[in-house]
C-alpha atoms as a printed R data frame, in Angstrom:
    type eleno elety resid chain resno       x       y       z
1   ATOM     1    CA   MET     A     1  -5.312  25.915 -16.992
2   ATOM     2    CA   LYS     A     2  -2.332  24.713 -15.028
3   ATOM     3    CA   THR     A     3  -4.644  23.203 -12.374
4   ATOM     4    CA   ASN     A     4  -6.664  21.425 -15.006
5   ATOM     5    CA   GLU     A     5  -3.509  20.095 -16.713
6   ATOM     6    CA   SER     A     6  -2.201  18.845 -13.364
7   ATOM     7    CA   SER     A     7  -5.495  17.009 -12.652
8   ATOM     8    CA   PHE     A     8  -5.435  15.487 -16.024
9   ATOM     9    CA   HIS     A     9  -1.842  14.194 -15.505
10  ATOM    10    CA   ARG     A    10  -2.718  12.936 -12.135
11  ATOM    11    CA   PHE     A    11  -5.743  11.069 -13.529
12  ATOM    12    CA   VAL     A    12  -3.615   9.501 -16.213
13  ATOM    13    CA   GLU     A    13  -1.129   8.403 -13.596
14  ATOM    14    CA   ILE     A    14  -3.870   6.876 -11.424
15  ATOM    15    CA   VAL     A    15  -5.168   5.014 -14.518
16  ATOM    16    CA   LYS     A    16  -1.614   3.713 -15.304
17  ATOM    17    CA   ILE     A    17  -1.244   2.536 -11.795
18  ATOM    18    CA   LEU     A    18  -4.405   0.558 -11.833
19  ATOM    19    CA   HIS     A    19  -3.509  -0.981 -15.144
20  ATOM    20    CA   LYS     A    20  -0.050  -1.857 -13.880
21  ATOM    21    CA   TYR     A    21  -1.776  -4.086 -11.250
22  ATOM    22    CA   HIS     A    22  -4.317  -5.604 -13.658
23  ATOM    23    CA   ILE     A    23  -7.300  -4.985 -11.461
24  ATOM    24    CA   GLU     A    24  -9.503  -6.408 -14.049
25  ATOM    25    CA   LYS     A    25  -8.102  -9.775 -13.005
26  ATOM    26    CA   GLY     A    26  -9.285  -9.307  -9.411
27  ATOM    27    CA   MET     A    27  -8.205  -7.992  -6.097
28  ATOM    28    CA   ASP     A    28  -6.527  -9.444  -2.932
29  ATOM    29    CA   PRO     A    29  -5.363  -7.569   0.234
30  ATOM    30    CA   VAL     A    30  -1.683  -7.367  -0.837
31  ATOM    31    CA   LYS     A    31  -2.366  -6.163  -4.184
32  ATOM    32    CA   PHE     A    32  -4.776  -3.562  -2.852
33  ATOM    33    CA   ARG     A    33  -2.117  -2.327  -0.353
34  ATOM    34    CA   HIS     A    34   0.545  -2.077  -3.134
35  ATOM    35    CA   ILE     A    35  -2.035  -0.085  -5.200
36  ATOM    36    CA   LEU     A    36  -2.674   2.369  -2.383
37  ATOM    37    CA   GLU     A    37   1.058   2.827  -1.800
38  ATOM    38    CA   ASP     A    38   1.688   3.562  -5.435
39  ATOM    39    CA   LEU     A    39  -1.221   5.965  -5.678
40  ATOM    40    CA   GLY     A    40   0.440   8.023  -2.942
41  ATOM    41    CA   PRO     A    41  -0.217   9.721   0.374
42  ATOM    42    CA   THR     A    42  -3.976  10.608  -0.022
43  ATOM    43    CA   PHE     A    43  -4.905   6.899  -0.773
44  ATOM    44    CA   VAL     A    44  -2.479   5.599   1.988
45  ATOM    45    CA   LYS     A    45  -4.138   7.794   4.407
46  ATOM    46    CA   ILE     A    46  -7.597   6.407   3.353
47  ATOM    47    CA   GLY     A    47  -6.186   2.950   3.633
48  ATOM    48    CA   GLN     A    48  -5.006   3.635   7.199
49  ATOM    49    CA   ILE     A    49  -8.535   4.705   8.213
50  ATOM    50    CA   MET     A    50  -9.873   1.501   6.420
51  ATOM    51    CA   SER     A    51  -7.516  -0.634   8.461
52  ATOM    52    CA   THR     A    52  -9.243   0.425  11.649
53  ATOM    53    CA   ARG     A    53 -12.870  -0.408  10.331
54  ATOM    54    CA   GLN     A    54 -13.378  -4.070  10.677
55  ATOM    55    CA   ASP     A    55 -17.066  -3.312  11.023
56  ATOM    56    CA   MET     A    56 -17.029  -2.257   7.363
57  ATOM    57    CA   PHE     A    57 -14.133  -4.233   5.812
58  ATOM    58    CA   SER     A    58 -12.924  -7.880   6.016
59  ATOM    59    CA   GLN     A    59 -10.299  -8.810   8.625
60  ATOM    60    CA   ARG     A    60  -7.913  -9.931   5.803
61  ATOM    61    CA   TYR     A    61  -7.911  -6.546   4.221
62  ATOM    62    CA   CYS     A    62  -7.798  -4.662   7.535
63  ATOM    63    CA   GLU     A    63  -4.851  -6.678   8.718
64  ATOM    64    CA   GLU     A    64  -2.973  -6.142   5.431
65  ATOM    65    CA   LEU     A    65  -3.674  -2.338   5.465
66  ATOM    66    CA   THR     A    66  -2.207  -1.885   8.809
67  ATOM    67    CA   LYS     A    67   1.172  -2.202   7.045
68  ATOM    68    CA   LEU     A    68   0.613   1.238   5.697
69  ATOM    69    CA   ARG     A    69   0.900   2.807   9.013
70  ATOM    70    CA   SER     A    70   4.635   2.906   9.212
71  ATOM    71    CA   ASN     A    71   5.974   0.949   6.146
72  ATOM    72    CA   VAL     A    72   5.644   3.850   3.644
73  ATOM    73    CA   ALA     A    73   8.792   4.243   1.306
74  ATOM    74    CA   PRO     A    74  11.075   6.809   3.075
75  ATOM    75    CA   LEU     A    75  12.324  10.030   1.710
76  ATOM    76    CA   PRO     A    76  15.907  10.118   0.929
77  ATOM    77    CA   TYR     A    77  18.053  11.562   3.713
78  ATOM    78    CA   GLU     A    78  19.328  14.349   1.373
79  ATOM    79    CA   THR     A    79  15.680  15.330   1.028
80  ATOM    80    CA   ILE     A    80  15.241  15.627   4.846
81  ATOM    81    CA   LEU     A    81  18.226  17.750   5.133
82  ATOM    82    CA   GLU     A    82  16.975  20.140   2.472
83  ATOM    83    CA   ILE     A    83  13.548  20.446   4.083
84  ATOM    84    CA   LEU     A    84  15.150  21.123   7.422
85  ATOM    85    CA   ARG     A    85  17.416  23.774   5.794
86  ATOM    86    CA   GLU     A    86  14.493  25.576   4.261
87  ATOM    87    CA   ASN     A    87  12.577  25.369   7.478
88  ATOM    88    CA   TYR     A    88  15.383  26.791   9.691
89  ATOM    89    CA   HIS     A    89  17.007  28.974   7.084
90  ATOM    90    CA   LYS     A    90  20.417  27.518   7.975
91  ATOM    91    CA   PRO     A    91  22.127  24.084   7.704
92  ATOM    92    CA   PRO     A    92  20.435  21.727  10.088
93  ATOM    93    CA   LEU     A    93  23.730  20.426  11.481
94  ATOM    94    CA   GLU     A    94  24.286  23.898  12.948
95  ATOM    95    CA   ILE     A    95  21.355  23.218  15.111
96  ATOM    96    CA   PHE     A    96  21.549  19.509  15.634
97  ATOM    97    CA   GLU     A    97  24.687  17.597  16.768
98  ATOM    98    CA   SER     A    98  23.487  14.686  14.697
99  ATOM    99    CA   ILE     A    99  20.415  13.533  12.725
100 ATOM   100    CA   ASP     A   100  19.988   9.768  12.170
101 ATOM   101    CA   GLU     A   101  19.896   8.962   8.553
102 ATOM   102    CA   VAL     A   102  17.572   5.923   9.006
103 ATOM   103    CA   PRO     A   103  14.046   7.167  10.007
104 ATOM   104    CA   LEU     A   104  12.278   5.937  12.952
105 ATOM   105    CA   GLY     A   105   9.074   5.705  10.826
106 ATOM   106    CA   SER     A   106   7.783   6.900   7.409
107 ATOM   107    CA   ALA     A   107   4.074   7.552   6.985
108 ATOM   108    CA   SER     A   108   1.847   9.162   4.434
109 ATOM   109    CA   ILE     A   109   2.149  12.729   5.525
110 ATOM   110    CA   ALA     A   110   5.520  12.886   7.468
111 ATOM   111    CA   GLN     A   111   8.716  11.130   8.232
112 ATOM   112    CA   VAL     A   112  10.243  10.818  11.677
113 ATOM   113    CA   HIS     A   113  13.988  11.016  12.547
114 ATOM   114    CA   LYS     A   114  15.841  10.824  15.811
115 ATOM   115    CA   ALA     A   115  18.371  13.684  16.253
116 ATOM   116    CA   VAL     A   116  20.575  15.325  18.973
117 ATOM   117    CA   LEU     A   117  20.606  18.890  19.869
118 ATOM   118    CA   ARG     A   118  23.846  20.777  20.274
119 ATOM   119    CA   ASP     A   119  23.265  20.723  24.109
120 ATOM   120    CA   GLY     A   120  23.185  16.867  24.037
121 ATOM   121    CA   ASN     A   121  19.306  16.426  24.394
122 ATOM   122    CA   PRO     A   122  17.904  13.684  22.086
123 ATOM   123    CA   VAL     A   123  14.906  14.774  20.195
124 ATOM   124    CA   VAL     A   124  12.470  13.483  17.467
125 ATOM   125    CA   LEU     A   125  11.878  15.411  14.371
126 ATOM   126    CA   LYS     A   126   8.547  14.895  12.522
127 ATOM   127    CA   ILE     A   127   9.230  16.348   9.050
128 ATOM   128    CA   GLN     A   128   6.222  16.786   6.561
129 ATOM   129    CA   ARG     A   129   6.671  15.404   3.052
130 ATOM   130    CA   PRO     A   130   7.278  18.320   0.470
131 ATOM   131    CA   GLY     A   131   4.293  19.225  -1.558
132 ATOM   132    CA   ILE     A   132   1.995  16.858   0.256
133 ATOM   133    CA   TYR     A   133  -0.757  19.531   0.819
134 ATOM   134    CA   LYS     A   134  -1.140  20.369  -2.823
135 ATOM   135    CA   GLU     A   135  -0.915  16.689  -3.757
136 ATOM   136    CA   MET     A   136  -3.614  15.643  -1.380
137 ATOM   137    CA   GLU     A   137  -5.865  18.648  -2.270
138 ATOM   138    CA   SER     A   138  -5.607  17.605  -5.978
139 ATOM   139    CA   ASP     A   139  -6.420  14.053  -5.265
140 ATOM   140    CA   VAL     A   140  -9.418  15.061  -3.086
141 ATOM   141    CA   ASN     A   141 -10.760  17.197  -5.897
142 ATOM   142    CA   LEU     A   142 -10.272  14.247  -8.385
143 ATOM   143    CA   ILE     A   143 -12.203  11.892  -5.977
144 ATOM   144    CA   ARG     A   144 -15.003  14.400  -5.598
145 ATOM   145    CA   LYS     A   145 -15.242  14.698  -9.535
146 ATOM   146    CA   ALA     A   146 -15.308  10.901  -9.799
147 ATOM   147    CA   ILE     A   147 -18.079  10.647  -7.291
148 ATOM   148    CA   LYS     A   148 -20.110  13.126  -9.215
149 ATOM   149    CA   VAL     A   149 -19.463  11.579 -12.807
150 ATOM   150    CA   LEU     A   150 -19.879   7.939 -11.728
151 ATOM   151    CA   ASP     A   151 -22.806   8.883  -9.418
152 ATOM   152    CA   VAL     A   152 -21.488   6.471  -6.791
153 ATOM   153    CA   SER     A   153 -22.733   8.675  -4.033
154 ATOM   154    CA   GLU     A   154 -26.309   7.928  -5.027
155 ATOM   155    CA   THR     A   155 -25.555   4.219  -5.449
156 ATOM   156    CA   LEU     A   156 -24.168   3.917  -2.046
157 ATOM   157    CA   SER     A   157 -26.403   6.556  -0.306
158 ATOM   158    CA   SER     A   158 -28.198   4.020   1.726
159 ATOM   159    CA   VAL     A   159 -24.847   3.028   3.378
160 ATOM   160    CA   VAL     A   160 -22.589   5.987   3.403
161 ATOM   161    CA   ASP     A   161 -22.540   9.552   2.148
162 ATOM   162    CA   LEU     A   162 -19.170   9.621   0.360
163 ATOM   163    CA   ASN     A   163 -19.091  13.394  -0.012
164 ATOM   164    CA   MET     A   164 -19.516  13.730   3.758
165 ATOM   165    CA   VAL     A   165 -16.754  11.131   4.348
166 ATOM   166    CA   LEU     A   166 -14.525  12.960   2.026
167 ATOM   167    CA   ASP     A   167 -15.302  16.322   3.735
168 ATOM   168    CA   GLU     A   168 -14.402  14.798   7.136
169 ATOM   169    CA   PHE     A   169 -11.240  13.165   5.766
170 ATOM   170    CA   TRP     A   170 -10.031  16.365   4.107
171 ATOM   171    CA   SER     A   171 -10.830  18.519   7.293
172 ATOM   172    CA   THR     A   172  -8.842  16.069   9.509
173 ATOM   173    CA   ALA     A   173  -5.977  15.952   6.901
174 ATOM   174    CA   LYS     A   174  -5.521  19.634   6.921
175 ATOM   175    CA   GLN     A   175  -5.360  19.769  10.708
176 ATOM   176    CA   GLU     A   176  -2.873  16.945  10.697
177 ATOM   177    CA   MET     A   177  -0.669  18.869   8.218
178 ATOM   178    CA   ASN     A   178  -0.451  21.856  10.562
179 ATOM   179    CA   PHE     A   179   2.133  20.704  13.113
180 ATOM   180    CA   HIS     A   180   1.483  23.659  15.436
181 ATOM   181    CA   HIS     A   181  -2.023  22.080  15.973
182 ATOM   182    CA   GLU     A   182  -0.445  18.732  16.807
183 ATOM   183    CA   ALA     A   183   2.074  20.604  19.102
184 ATOM   184    CA   ASN     A   184  -0.536  22.408  21.018
185 ATOM   185    CA   ASN     A   185  -2.583  19.175  21.587
186 ATOM   186    CA   ALA     A   186   0.545  17.425  22.901
187 ATOM   187    CA   LYS     A   187   1.244  20.248  25.272
188 ATOM   188    CA   ARG     A   188  -2.587  20.309  26.437
189 ATOM   189    CA   PHE     A   189  -2.488  16.512  26.957
190 ATOM   190    CA   LYS     A   190   0.744  16.615  28.926
191 ATOM   191    CA   GLU     A   191  -0.585  19.347  31.167
192 ATOM   192    CA   ILE     A   192  -3.751  17.394  31.866
193 ATOM   193    CA   TYR     A   193  -1.921  14.258  33.002
194 ATOM   194    CA   LYS     A   194   1.119  15.918  34.657
195 ATOM   195    CA   ASP     A   195   0.180  14.314  38.036
196 ATOM   196    CA   THR     A   196  -0.449  10.796  36.575
197 ATOM   197    CA   ALA     A   197   2.729   8.798  37.154
198 ATOM   198    CA   TYR     A   198   2.033   6.227  34.283
199 ATOM   199    CA   ILE     A   199   0.923   8.722  31.567
200 ATOM   200    CA   ASN     A   200   3.190  11.029  29.726
201 ATOM   201    CA   ALA     A   201   3.663  12.883  26.605
202 ATOM   202    CA   PRO     A   202   6.857  14.250  24.907
203 ATOM   203    CA   SER     A   203   7.674  17.899  25.541
204 ATOM   204    CA   ILE     A   204   7.575  20.219  22.554
205 ATOM   205    CA   TYR     A   205  10.692  22.198  21.453
206 ATOM   206    CA   GLU     A   206   8.756  25.173  20.148
207 ATOM   207    CA   THR     A   207  11.883  27.083  18.936
208 ATOM   208    CA   TYR     A   208  12.483  24.300  16.438
209 ATOM   209    CA   THR     A   209   8.716  23.588  15.579
210 ATOM   210    CA   SER     A   210   6.857  25.020  12.599
211 ATOM   211    CA   ASN     A   211   3.859  24.135  10.415
212 ATOM   212    CA   LEU     A   212   6.090  21.648   8.587
213 ATOM   213    CA   VAL     A   213   8.555  20.449  11.247
214 ATOM   214    CA   LEU     A   214   7.524  19.243  14.707
215 ATOM   215    CA   ALA     A   215  10.453  18.878  17.342
216 ATOM   216    CA   MET     A   216   9.733  16.935  20.443
217 ATOM   217    CA   GLU     A   217  11.356  15.075  23.301
218 ATOM   218    CA   TYR     A   218  12.584  11.644  22.540
219 ATOM   219    CA   ILE     A   219  11.052   9.028  24.794
220 ATOM   220    CA   GLY     A   220  12.366   5.484  24.411
221 ATOM   221    CA   GLY     A   221  10.516   2.311  25.156
222 ATOM   222    CA   GLU     A   222   9.086  -0.853  23.815
223 ATOM   223    CA   GLU     A   223   6.070  -1.116  21.337
224 ATOM   224    CA   ILE     A   224   3.003  -2.035  23.412
225 ATOM   225    CA   ASP     A   225   2.202  -5.103  21.225
226 ATOM   226    CA   ASP     A   226   5.811  -6.600  21.503
227 ATOM   227    CA   SER     A   227   4.727  -9.063  24.260
228 ATOM   228    CA   LEU     A   228   8.145 -10.833  24.344
229 ATOM   229    CA   ALA     A   229  10.086  -7.619  24.985
230 ATOM   230    CA   LEU     A   230   7.665  -6.506  27.670
231 ATOM   231    CA   ASP     A   231   7.880  -9.956  29.438
232 ATOM   232    CA   GLN     A   232  11.720 -10.004  29.201
233 ATOM   233    CA   GLN     A   233  11.752  -6.448  30.886
234 ATOM   234    CA   GLY     A   234   9.506  -7.538  33.748
235 ATOM   235    CA   TYR     A   235   6.398  -5.400  32.794
236 ATOM   236    CA   ASP     A   236   3.000  -6.755  33.856
237 ATOM   237    CA   ARG     A   237   0.891  -6.681  30.691
238 ATOM   238    CA   LYS     A   238  -2.382  -7.074  32.521
239 ATOM   239    CA   GLU     A   239  -1.522  -4.041  34.664
240 ATOM   240    CA   ILE     A   240  -0.647  -2.000  31.561
241 ATOM   241    CA   ALA     A   241  -3.888  -3.038  29.847
242 ATOM   242    CA   ARG     A   242  -5.971  -2.077  33.001
243 ATOM   243    CA   LYS     A   243  -4.221   1.322  33.237
244 ATOM   244    CA   LEU     A   244  -4.463   2.012  29.520
245 ATOM   245    CA   ALA     A   245  -8.184   1.062  29.451
246 ATOM   246    CA   TYR     A   246  -8.984   3.265  32.512
247 ATOM   247    CA   ASN     A   247  -6.958   6.136  30.996
248 ATOM   248    CA   TYR     A   248  -8.964   5.892  27.786
249 ATOM   249    CA   VAL     A   249 -12.192   5.956  29.575
250 ATOM   250    CA   ASN     A   250 -10.989   9.029  31.570
251 ATOM   251    CA   GLN     A   251  -9.779  10.823  28.441
252 ATOM   252    CA   ILE     A   252 -13.193  10.423  26.772
253 ATOM   253    CA   ILE     A   253 -15.757  10.325  29.634
254 ATOM   254    CA   GLU     A   254 -14.194  12.679  32.178
255 ATOM   255    CA   VAL     A   255 -11.809  15.022  30.410
256 ATOM   256    CA   GLY     A   256 -13.398  15.155  27.003
257 ATOM   257    CA   PHE     A   257 -10.019  15.451  25.275
258 ATOM   258    CA   PHE     A   258  -8.611  12.160  23.896
259 ATOM   259    CA   HIS     A   259  -5.887  10.645  21.714
260 ATOM   260    CA   ALA     A   260  -7.673   9.884  18.482
261 ATOM   261    CA   ASP     A   261  -4.896   7.851  16.694
262 ATOM   262    CA   PRO     A   262  -3.961   4.994  19.013
263 ATOM   263    CA   HIS     A   263  -1.438   2.463  17.679
264 ATOM   264    CA   SER     A   264   1.439   0.449  18.893
265 ATOM   265    CA   GLY     A   265   3.984   3.092  17.992
266 ATOM   266    CA   ILE     A   266   7.710   2.968  17.470
């Protein structure tokens, strides 16, 4: 009963959000992005996936949806401290010398903060949003019901199997919400390219890593798409592009283990 009540309240919430933006009056990229942001993490994640598919969606929409990657409204700092307290079973400032109040980035599933350990080492903490698993699971179930009731799966069957897409999305999302999985991948990637001077991955602090918090080495730098900053610091962008392209071919063709979420980074 509680699950049904929760689903009904979520359905009502979704309808209110759609009504708020007057979707009956039409849609544009900015409005669509705002709707996805208000609908929450599940829809933000779907929007992120859409932003990479210019083969399926217009360039205007893809460009606007790229803003979903790191511009999600951040959690309050007090909430971050409480999550860390529950995770470590002690006040976080007993473990860390400091934790930056302003996040490095805030996305649909997690928020990232720079911190400094008591031994002086700078680290990055990727902290999962509270209740995100149940929230996304509920949304996925609602979308499944909508597909069945509206029979959109049959309507679009010649283009895409929505149930298959949703299965793939949910399977990937569940892996992404287990930070041990990400930590193991980072360690494997770092080991594979340990002898390659221009490729690196942050070391994982396993003592401070759990399903919900990922603690990793802080590696500073410039965003790869910030051409001005790269030029000012004397980087050869053509050389970077050649090495990056070669490494991706190497990851996919030779190694068979590749980074599946490439973006400019922060």
